[in-house]
N, C-alpha and C positions, 0 to 999 in steps of 0.2 A: 477837761480831757486832754487839751493840748499840753498842759503841765505834766500830767501823768505820762503821756507818750514821750515827751521830751526827757523826763526823768529816767524812764526805762532805757531810752537810747543812750543818754549820756553815761549811765551806769555801765552799759555794755561797751560803750566806746572806751571808757577808762580801763575796764577789765581786759579788753582785747589789746589795748596799748601795752599793758604789763606783760601779757602772754607773748605777744609778737616781739617785744623788745628783748625779752629773755631769749627767745628763739634766735633773734639777730645776733646776740652775743655768742651763742653756741655755734652759730654758722660763720663766725668771723674768719676762721682759717680758709674758708672757701673763696673762690674767685668772686669778684663783685657781681657779675651778672647772675650767678647762682643765688647769691644772697638776695639780690634785688628781686628775683623771681618769686622767692618765698616771702620775704618781708612785705613786698608790695601787695600781697594778697590781703593784708590788713585793710588797706584802702578799699579794695573791691568788696570785702566783707562788710565794711561800714557803710558803703553806698547801698548795699543790699538791705542792711538793717534800717537805714534811714528811709528807704522806700517802704519796707514792710511795717515799720512801727510808726513813723511820722508822716507817711504818705507824701514824701518828697521824692520826686522822680526827675529825670533829666533827659533832654534831647540834644543830639549833637548835629550841628550843621557845618558842612565843609570838611568832612572826613577825607574826602578825595584830595584835599590840599596838603595832607601829610606826606612829605617826600620820603624817599628811601634813605637818604643820607641824613646824618645828625645835624641838627640846627639849634639855634638859640631861640627859645620860646619867650616872648614878651607877653605876659599875661596880666589881665586886669586883676587887681587884688581887692576883693570886696568881702570875703568870707573865709572860713576855714575849709569850706566845701571844695574849693578849687584845688587844694593840695591833695585831696583824695581823687577827684575826677581826672586830673592830669595823668595820674598813674594808671588809670583804667583806659584812657583814650590814646595816649602816646607811647612810643617805645621807651625802653629803659632810659632813665633820666637822673640827673642830679640837680639840686637846687642851690641857689645862692641865698643864704639866710644869715641872720645875726647869730653869732657864736653863743650868746647866752642861752639859746634854745637847747644846746647840747648839755647844759648843766642841769636840766630838769631830770630828776630821777625817772628811770624807765623810758619815758618819752624821748629823752635826749640820747639814750643808748640806742634806741631803734633808729633815730635819725642818723647817728654816727655810722651805723651799719650800712647806710645807703650812700656813704661817701660824699657828703655835701661839701659845698664851698662855704665854710663858716667864717664870717668876717666880723671885725669890730667896726661897726658903722660910724663910730666917732673918730676913726683913724684917718679919715680923709683920703688923700692920694695913696697912702699905703694900702688901704682896703681896696681901692680901685685896682691897683697893681696886682693885688692878690687874686681878685676876680679874673683878671686877664690871664695871669700866669697859670692858675689852676684850671680855669675854664678851657684854655687851649689844650691842656693835658687831657681833660675829660672828653673834649670833642674828638681829639685824635685817637682816643681809645674806643670811639664808637658810641659814646653816651650823648644824649641830648642835654642841654643846660637850660634850666628854667630860671628866669629872672622876673621879679615883680618890679617893674620900673618905677612905680609909685612909692616903693620902699616900705609901705605899711598898708594895712587894710583901710580902705576909704569907704565911708557909708554910701548907700544907694543914693543916686541923684547927684553925686559929686565925682570929680576927677582930680587926682593929685598931680603935681608937677612930675615930669619924667626925669629920672636920673639917666646918666649916659653910660653906666657900667655895662649893661647888656649889649647895647648897640656897639660900643667900642670893642667889646670882646669879639662880636661877630665880624666887625671890620678887620681887626688885626689878625684874627684866625682865618679869615677868608671863608667863613660859613654864612649861610643864609639865615634870615630871621622868619619865624612863623608867629604872627600876632594872634592872640586869643582873647575874646571878650565873652562875658557871661553876666547873668543877672541873679547870681546866687544870694545876694544880700536880702532879697525879698523872702527867702525861705530860712536862711541861716544868717541873721544879721551879725555885724561885728559885735563881739562880746555878748551876743544874745544867747540866752539859755533856751528859750522857746523856739522850736522848729515848726515853721508854718507850712501846712500842706500846699504844694504847688508843683509846677513843672518848670524846672530851671532850664534855660536854653544856653548852650555853649556854642559859640561861633568861632570857627577856625578860618583865618584868612589865608589867602594865597601867599606862598613864600616870597620874601623880599630879598633879592640878591643885593649884596653889599659892594661888589666890585665897581670901582670907579665912582663911588658915592662917599660923601662926607658923613661923619657921625651926626652932625647937626641936622643935615637934610633927611637922613633916615629916621632919626628920632621924631622929627616933625611929621614925616609921613605916617609913622606908626601911631602917633598921638591923634592925628586927624582921622585915621581909620578907626581907632578905638572910640573916639568921640562920636563918630557917625553911627557905629554899631550900638553904643550905649544909648544914643538918642532913639534908635529904632527899638531896642529891647525894652527901654523904660518909658517910652512915650513922650519924653521931653529931653531937651539938651541938658547935659550935666553942667552944674556950676563948678567953679574952681574951688577945691577944698582949701580951707584956711591953712596957712603954713605956720607952724609953731616958731616963735621968735628964736633965732639962733640955730635953727635946725637946717642942716645942709644935706643934700642927697647927691651921691656920686654916681 
């Protein structure tokens, strides 16, 4: 039964990607916030489908911590689910992501319509500078910026090393950071086809001001907060995720 439910959801997930991506292309001449309002409905629709078909629901703790001004979101990366949920929970946002995602037919078109900061993760400092330059522009226009500091999806029970890109952007732009933790990996595992019935909990931390603080100190603060939240959500302290040889995160 889980396989059948997951198959139905994945099929509708793909179909709606195609439809909303084409819609995003048609809406390209419109201002970003108009495009975003329409295209982001895809995420909300898929969260609804996930609940109805796979019995995967979610609860949000800390909604009162979402400030009125745009911030940099540093979010735990454990699943595909959070890329949907963030659009339903937070104001209009753009994401820092690897540019290869934009090359995927249909899916990439939809992403491009949402004005992401697409980087070459192998470019090192050049990619970091791109995050900062484009991130400042997005924040000044009123958009939030989503960064996954672990750089890639990390399985449940583990935490990856934090890159400094998101924190450095917040410091140099003079904007606050909002940390986000969740346990979506139990319902929608990394690279997992089966969606397991459960209630995902998403926790929004209080905003962290960056004025007068160093990138290293803020990154450490966010990491410690994230580790504490994941320990509470998953019932045990996460272990360090193995780092692939030669892999660097900025």
